[in-house]
Steps between C-alpha positions, in 0.01 A plus 500: 500500500371429850639820650336718236168318540507543879583869457192543280282319756621733777453813288148391410410428863635834623318686220168330580535541877638853526458657154873577480785399268770365728863442410540131578840351575533119501790325671614140536542425873827335597311269735246281315285503816403853395374389161624495144428872458426780741387863492505788749234695307266513802765691696582738214134597451421468875214254461403170662712216349242236590235694311721500191578129539128414529426685176739286293376176348692303235575143397861617474520497880483219757454746786559858612623588849551827686801534728652814657314721255619307193267308269667169410404290198547124455481362145265209440636156411283493188648827377855376558433166328360682197815709477700187413272452201541867407880483510505186285274678252705823484845332499777749409254791504421445869608807692415743221292800607347790308607804704741630234241512221772535236651814653845570350795496742864569424725297732858624478761308694873422514594788263859470622748733333689304230825553685557149635348155562171459687554450872283356779322833547403503133380142537271597786336774295482265203321218677268732693408699188442189291285324760294813564431512126385136516265582786359808324440297184318238711284787628409594138729803462682546171866523601803611302839405647751774419875551542632857485853513361706794633721502192611862501632762741733506797503127587588407143790749498622355830487157341704633208765641732512164679555315172772749406656456844559871556489699824118534484442123495241380756407145393736209560501126459578226251221611265665845464827331407316298233329812363838674481623225265197540271468880489770709331343847522668802662183707554348420847141560385534283187688232697227506763223465241677205337563336840138553607375324185729203562398477868131517408516238224762264645444526875164648595265349240641144532475525882138617476419210269668263746282622789186438296389856429370626166473874453242630256683831454867598519483880510810704418558831680699610195181472291344778709781731383494380140123549467511842670264372770698670778475834319124451460457415868695811602291713266187355660621600848595847375154551344346412838734750676649212696866573417726802542862604449737578786880515514522386139303180564139399422300406809178301547245633754461167677416683825164581340423131542634428847875452439728656762691708241499575129716283276736567211399388149792645303831577671690823447735316260202408280484132592157357578448325834353156567181677607459659156524155343260360757237767431519415129488127580192543722330699226587227248353225722173678565465584131531127429171456687613364836265578788747392768881507509696275738870553570738276694791707636797434723513640853734781391219650285259565788558876488400504133136403564369852570636649178357218285161544665533874436584439133195276466268771633671768292427296189130502592470152651425387855785405732295190594568374147862447606605219733867489600628191679829550681708183534713475809844343498586134458764333718639167382578278799730199468611291798356765731703785347409772253652487153589860416432652160565827317460550126754783491776317683443191292418291807140393448277200450312495173151355463655256250735369768217464751284301257802277432532435874140441610292465181229728363212361707673550834625845399153615400331355809750646747490846341119502524477402867548856631315816402702741286502752787684255728869411495561149370756256636548234233615181672715330238543179702125457557419574134730216393350243738302215347288442811168619634684770698530681167155659442505475121601134522220445753238651266626325186522169687128532584424530128726208410340282768150582370610401148640174633176413684285579196725288279489213749120518515482428124168680497358626174355851484184368334436265790573779745238732349225260604619538859458879513148465635638311801733778615275531805707212635786750545422591859811416704642807676829472308313474168291808575803693622683421175204626296496819708862555399425429133230767477735769635680542167253749344517700825880500489487629142245769589690629803840495330371675187385774735795547736792329313604293805623207292651319801147364550559254215792299643335501843173380349680222313655385830160509674348300215781242502465465879122445473565231238761322713257496796225365275733229368592403856139483617310368199569181304476565125580151370341221703680187617331302221660732244177678410491877510273727697378698200372797697844546652663459160271781379620712792862418412443601138354830620798550732740424215326761285516772765863423588596517131313829454673646807848386393437632148415844643841494672674379183602179678481149353262231624703175475320167480799312644762597758 
């Protein structure tokens, strides 16, 4: 990876010059006039940037310039040409990095209560959680995708009342009417449990399969009660003097760990709270050997973060072992107007309906284009367009066009291999710019595995498709006599590989025809 190699060169130069270990940050300048990579290390350590630049020598670099205190690096043509060969050699493994080193991560997402169909908000968490898992796996982490089923407690009773149609009913809609026909039980709790099972098996699981997600673990909250794991977790807190009784309830000393107030574990009526289940669930996950736990939660759960961090520390783990990603709301826009939705009123758009309207590829791409912490306006009209205005169509069309050119060239891979040594002929500005885009994939994986900003992937795929289209405009691949420029075919094969790897990370297809 060029960025990592340049970072090592800078660190080595600074160490030799000043006998210090500097924290080196490498950026990609927006303006190519400032190089392919740039660092402000001279300013951070208050040393002469030209002195640092003069100390760096490498065949990786064409030149090094100093401007406004920054040291700017320009990759050599030879290095870039060799990267085409490297991509063709690595194929589907290109983009893999070793930062994870097999570290076990539990990635829990969706985990919607089994009280109704999956909506757009659930779809956002689903796609984001699934793609983050793909990225982490590409970075050599061992990831388990997990769905937590809230199949007991207050929400299930509310569902039961809704099925019974009594005065405590809260859920409405056609699916409740259908459940009412199937369930002939008078007890709200039993009716709720039966309804939750039907919703999970007949609505939620089929929808998850349809959106291309495979969970490794479906974890039942009820199992925590049945296996006495909640009791054991509460006993653990008691033994650590982290719980106390007040006003007939059992309280957790979460303020010991930075929460703004202590929280109830068992109510005065003897019923356990969600927090009691969550403490037991956290304990269960860590005891399964996970070093990091990731949670995708809806915006209404923001206030719950402090108590989960507190529970983690109370159990003897570090709060840094927990990463909670809060997903902001999704607005579906059609013909310039918002389509309203509410699961309780029965007016909502399910993820199934959305996929039926725009297709899985468009749904996935559009959901990934904004960071989870930003509100998302899903433009239904744009997602349905079959033109280059639609970003997923634009990216997939680039892949299909590459496939068409390769097929038209009728070139055989064996013949192409003999041309690898002539990749030095790839020296047009558009060729080199395309290669610079290709080699970004490992960097995208590295950065996203670190900060979870998965919106980098769709943006990168657009940048890559744009670089290809410019190359195709500027550089003739098949000559007028029908013969192919084999070096450019090699570059196209490398581009095809990287596009496919990128689309695969997003769970999006790479069509050969459109």
